[in-house]
TORSELUM-827704 format. One line per 4 residues: number of its first residue (from 1); their letters; for each residue x, y, z of C-alpha. Coordinates in pm, 1 decimal. Layout:
TORSELUM-827704
NUM> A> X Y Z; ... $
end
This chain:
TORSELUM-827704
1> MALP> 0.0 0.0 0.0; 128.3 345.5 -88.8; 208.8 580.4 194.6; 24.3 913.3 220.8 $
5> PVVK> 245.5 1191.6 76.0; 321.1 1359.2 410.8; 412.3 1026.7 572.0; 626.2 927.6 273.0 $
9> SIVT> 817.0 1257.5 291.4; 878.4 1209.0 664.2; 1002.4 851.9 619.5; 1225.6 961.9 330.2 $
13> WLRA> 1370.2 1245.1 537.6; 1426.8 1021.6 840.7; 1611.8 767.4 630.1; 1826.9 1044.2 479.8 $
17> GYPE> 1879.5 1221.7 813.9; 1959.0 900.0 995.6; 2132.0 692.1 724.2; 2275.1 456.7 986.5 $
21> GVPD> 1930.1 425.3 1144.6; 1771.5 615.7 1428.5; 1962.6 546.4 1751.8; 1750.7 371.4 2013.5 $
25> VDYI> 1786.8 669.7 2248.3; 1627.4 898.1 1985.2; 1310.4 696.1 1919.0; 1107.7 821.8 2214.9 $
29> PLFA> 1186.4 1194.2 2169.5; 1151.5 1160.3 1791.0; 804.8 1009.5 1812.9; 708.1 1256.7 2084.2 $
33> LLGS> 804.9 1542.1 1850.2; 631.1 1386.0 1552.8; 325.1 1322.7 1766.6; 286.9 1693.7 1830.3 $
37> HLTE> 246.4 1751.7 1455.0; 87.6 1433.4 1320.4; -206.8 1208.5 1390.7; -167.5 883.7 1582.8 $
41> ADIA> -243.3 696.2 1259.7; 39.0 879.8 1080.1; 279.2 800.8 1365.4; 182.7 433.1 1356.5 $
45> TIAD> 232.1 424.2 978.3; 576.6 585.5 1007.5; 677.4 344.5 1283.3; 555.4 45.8 1082.9 $
49> ELAS> 740.7 164.7 772.2; 1066.3 215.8 964.4; 1021.4 -116.2 1143.0; 956.2 -300.8 816.6 $
53> TADP> 1309.9 -227.2 699.7; 1483.3 -260.3 1035.4; 1626.6 -561.6 1206.4; 1385.8 -728.4 1452.1 $
57> TSAD> 1549.9 -566.7 1756.1; 1515.6 -219.4 1604.7; 1159.2 -291.0 1497.1; 1071.8 -382.5 1856.8 $
61> AIRA> 1246.9 -66.4 1981.4; 1046.0 147.6 1737.3; 717.4 -1.8 1851.2; 815.3 37.9 2218.0 $
65> AVHS> 913.8 401.0 2155.0; 578.4 481.4 1998.8; 406.8 327.8 2300.8; 634.7 511.3 2546.4 $
69> ASDG> 599.2 845.1 2367.5; 222.8 822.2 2394.6; 235.0 725.0 2763.7; 470.1 984.7 2902.5 $
73> HPLN> 706.8 1265.6 2830.6; 1066.0 1221.7 2719.1; 1339.7 1419.5 2887.5; 1368.4 1778.9 2765.1 $
77> VDVA> 1736.5 1729.4 2685.2; 1652.1 1433.7 2459.8; 1377.6 1626.6 2280.9; 1613.7 1923.1 2233.8 $
81> RVRA> 1884.1 1697.1 2087.5; 1646.5 1536.6 1838.0; 1480.1 1869.5 1754.2; 1822.5 2023.7 1680.9 $
85> RLAA> 1912.8 1730.8 1455.2; 1582.5 1759.1 1270.9; 1621.7 2135.5 1228.8; 1981.3 2101.5 1110.6 $
89> GGWP> 1862.2 1860.7 844.3; 1601.7 2103.9 719.6; 1301.1 1957.5 896.7; 1022.7 2213.2 849.8 $
93> LAEP> 840.0 2131.4 1173.9; 1132.2 2167.7 1414.0; 1309.0 2479.4 1527.0; 1634.7 2468.5 1722.7 $
97> IADA> 1594.8 2564.1 2084.8; 1830.7 2842.9 2189.7; 1880.8 2706.7 2542.1; 1934.0 2348.0 2429.2 $
end
């Protein structure tokens, strides 16, 4: 099934911005940031798409991160780190935080 255009652009950017894969420590803040701009269905689709091309351990980490991001709040320092990486890569939804 084809991905919706916005989801496809996000997945494409994430793969380009994290060519070695998203580090496990970035999943929770990443999905928390994405969750503030996207629907839960979009987040689930992105997670499934990333997990479909990841090794089984990474796929499990992605699914756990989505669950954790929806249950609580990641540390501000982690969100700031991921937000800065997204902004540096040209992500249109993230602005660097001056005090990060």
